[in-house]
N, C-alpha and C positions, 0 to 999 in steps of 0.2 A: 164505793165512793172513790173519786180520783184523788191524786195528791194535790193539795192546795199549797201555794207559795204566797205567803202574806208579806206584802211590802208595807212597812210602817214609816210614818213620819212622827217622831216622838213616840207617844204611846198609842197613837191612832192609826187605823188601817187606811192606807191611801190607794193601794192597788192589790189585785189578786191575779196570780198566774195559775193555770190549771194544767196538770200533767197526767197523762195516761201511761201505764206501764204494765208489762207482762213478762213472766218468766216461764220457760219451758224446760222439760227434762230431756233425756236422751232419745225418747220416741216422739217428741214434739207435743206431749201433753202439757197443758197449762198447770203449773204447780202454784202459781200466784198471779193475780191480776188486780189492778186497781184502775177503774175507768173501763173503757171498752177495748178488749184485746183484739177485736177485729177492726179497729179504727184504721182506715186506709190513709197512708201518708207517703211522702217521698223519702226514700232512704238517703238521698244525697251522698255526702262523702263517707257516710258509714259503710258504703259499699266497697270502699277502697281495698280492704284486705282480700275481698273476693275477686275484684278485678286483678289484683296482683296474683292471686292463686291460679287464676285461669292461665296467665302467662307462664307461671311455674310449671303447671301440669303439661302444657304442650312442648316445653323445652326451650322456650324463648329466653328465659333468664340465664340458664346455663350457657346457651349459645352466645349470649351477649357478654358473659363473664362477670355478671353482677354478683357482688358479695352480699352478705346478710345485712350489712349497714345500708346498702343501696336498696335492697329489698324492703327494708323497714321504711325508707323514704317513699317508696311506691305506695305505702299504706297511709301516708301522712297528709294532714292539712297543716303544713309547717308554718312557722312564724317568719320565715325569711331571714334567719340568722346566718352568720357566715358559714357555720357547719352544714346547714341545709343547702346553701348555694354551691358550696364546694363539692358536696356529694352529688348534686344534680349535674354539675359540670363534669364530674368524673364519669357519670353514666353516659352523657352525650359523647364524651371523648372515646369511651369504649365502643360506642356505636359508630364512631367516625362521622358524627353529625354536628351541625351548628345550631345556634339559637333560632335561625330562620325556619326550621322545620316544626317548631312548636306551634300548636294550634289552640292553645289554652287561653290566650290573651294575657295582658299584663296588669299588674297592680303593685303598689309599694308594699313592703313587708308589714305585717301586723305587729312585729316586734318594734316597740317604740324607739329604742336606741338605734336599731338598724335603719329605720325609716328616717329618723332625724338626721343621721349621718349622711344618708343619700341626698337629702334635701340641702344640707349645708354644702355638700360637694357638687351640687347642681347635676346630680346623676338622674337619669330618666329610668323609670321602672321598665324592666324587660320581662319577657315570659318566664325566665328562670326564677324571678322573684315571686311568681304566682304560687300560692300555697299548694297548688296541685301539680307543680312542675315535676315532682318525683313520680306521681301517677302517670303523667304524660310521657316521661322518659320510658317508663315501663310499657306504655302503649306503643311507643315508637319501636321498642325492642320487639314487641309482638308483631307489629306491622312489617318490620324488616325481615323477621323470621318467616312470615307467612307469604310475603309478596315482594316483588321487585319495586312496586309502586307504593310508597308510604304516604303519599298525599291524601288528604281528606280522611285520615284515619279516625276522625271524630264523628264521621257521619254514621247514622244508624245502620245504613246498608253496607258499610265497609266490613270486610272480613274480620277486622279487629273487634269491632263492637258485636258482631254476630257470634264470634267465638266466646266473648265474655258473657253475653246474654245466655247462650246455650249452657255455659258452665253454671251460671246462677240458677237456671232452671233445673239442672241436674242435682244441685245441692239442696235447693228449696223444695223440690218435688212439684213445682208449679209448671203448668203447660203454657199458660198465657200470662205474660207480665207486661203491663202497659209502661211505656217510657216517655219522658219528656226531656227537655234540654237543661243540663246542669249549668252552674255558674261558669264552669270551665269549658262549656260547649259540647261536652260528651253526653251521650244518653244516660239518664238516671231513672231507675225503676220506681214505680209506686207499688207498695206492698202493705199488707196489714202488719200491725205490730207483732202479732204472733208469728208471721212468716219471717219478719226481720229477726226475731228472737231465735227461730229455728236455724237461720244462717249462723248466728253467733254461737249457738250450741255446737254446731258442726265444727266451728273454728277451734273449740276447746276439746273436742272429742278424741283426737288422735287416731281417727279412722281413715282420714284422707291425707296421704303424705304431703301433698302440696299445701294443704291447710296447716298441717303441723309445722311445716317449714316457715310459713308466714307467721304463725303464732310465735314460734321461737325467735324469729327475727325481730318482731315487735317487742318481745320480752327482753331480748338482749340489748336492744338499742332504743330504749324509751324516749331518749332526747330527740330522736329523729322523727317520731310520730307526731309531736307537737312542738315542743321547745321549752324555753325557760318559763317556769311558773304556769305551764299549760296543764290543765286538768288531766288530759290523756296521759301525758308523760309522767306526771307525779303519781297518778293512779297505778300505771304499769310498774313504775319503780317501787312503789310501796308493796305491791302484791308479789314481787320477787318470783315471777314465773307462774303464779297461781291464777292470774287473770289479766286480760287485756281489755281495752275499751277503745272505741272510735266514735268521735262526734261527727255530726253532719249538719249541713245548713238548715236554718229554720228550727234549730233546737231539737234535733233528734239524736239519739245515742244508742249504740249497741254495746253490750258487755258480754264477754266470754269468761266464765268462772268455773274453776275446778273445786268442787265442794266434797266434803266427807259424807254428808247426809244424802245428797241427791246425785252425786257424780258430776260430770260436766254439764253445766246448764247455760242457757242463753237468755239474755234479758234485752228488752227493747223499751225505750222510754221516749216520750214525745211531749214537749211543752206545747200546748195547742195553739197559743198565739205566736209561736216562733221566737220568743224572747230568750236570748242566751243567758241573761243574768240569773234566770231561775233554774237553769238546768243542773249546775253542779250541786246546788242545795237540794233540789228534788232527788237527784241521784243518790246523794248521801242518806237522805231520809229513807228512801226505798231500801237501800242495802242494810241500813241499821235496823229498820223495821223487820226485815227478813232474817236478821242475825247472820248475815253472810260474810261479814268481815271480822277478823280477829282483832283483839284489843290493840295490838301494836300497829296494825294497818289503819284502824280508826284514828289512832293518835297521829299518825303521819299525815292523814288527810283531814285533820281537825279544822283547818282553815276554811274548808268548804261546807262545814255543817250549817253555817249561817254566813250571811254576807253583810258586812257593815257598810252603810251608806254615808258618805261625807259630802259636805258642800265645798265650794271653791276656796273656802278658808280653812279646809281640813277639819271642820267641826262635824262630829258625828250627829247625824240628823235622823237616822232610822236604821232598819235592818230588813233583810229578806230571810224569812224563816219558813220551813216547810212542815206540813202536818198531814197525817193520814187518819181520817175518821171512819170508823166502821160502826 
């Protein structure tokens, strides 16, 4: 049975969100699944640690002089806070490039305070505010390292994207990976949940130096991966080097976790209707059900075990709670 997320209004059920999840061990064997582990979905921004690792492996990150904080931003779907914008700007400065080379598009920060400040100051959103600006700075570093022509680096046929896709194939063991266009205009693969979990197991395994470096950067700078009150950042901070996670669009998530029982494992979870409000609750229910988190880690993430719903007067009207039935 899949994970069910029950949305209540008062004591009655108003909506249900359904999530599938799978966990794999060091050789890719499924050690737990709920729903269909072979469900095909788009990995979206959960791919970012592996896009970053591809650039690390070929030497583009060292060539650019990026530090671990900047590497962590390459893995981020950041909220557009000052720390994120300053770090992305630092990356462009090291590359000797301006905002005009970004091909990710523009949107206002998802961080409410940052967005409201920009509106009050009549500032227009720029590509550097895009939650993928760190990833794209990394792609620009790769483009500059591989070629004299960095234009059109988001195109599937470009050497940047071919290098990334070849790397993902090598880590996943897949020979053919279909791709479509992501929100930031770069190619994004469709993969089964088991294959996504295999990628995240590799991220935790300490067998590939480039992945170890990415994992350590995310662990060292969790605030760069998401931002204030962002699940990814709070999860990474709570795990203290024992695990990292990366969310993706349409409510997909990958988790890398170092466990005593099964060694380094990878987890993938997808809320089928793409609704983000159910994902943190479903994630916590899965981790609690599998007994993968220690008590102190559970306590630090307690706010995500259920979600309180309020109306415009601040009155509690319901909750989102997850359950797994077998």
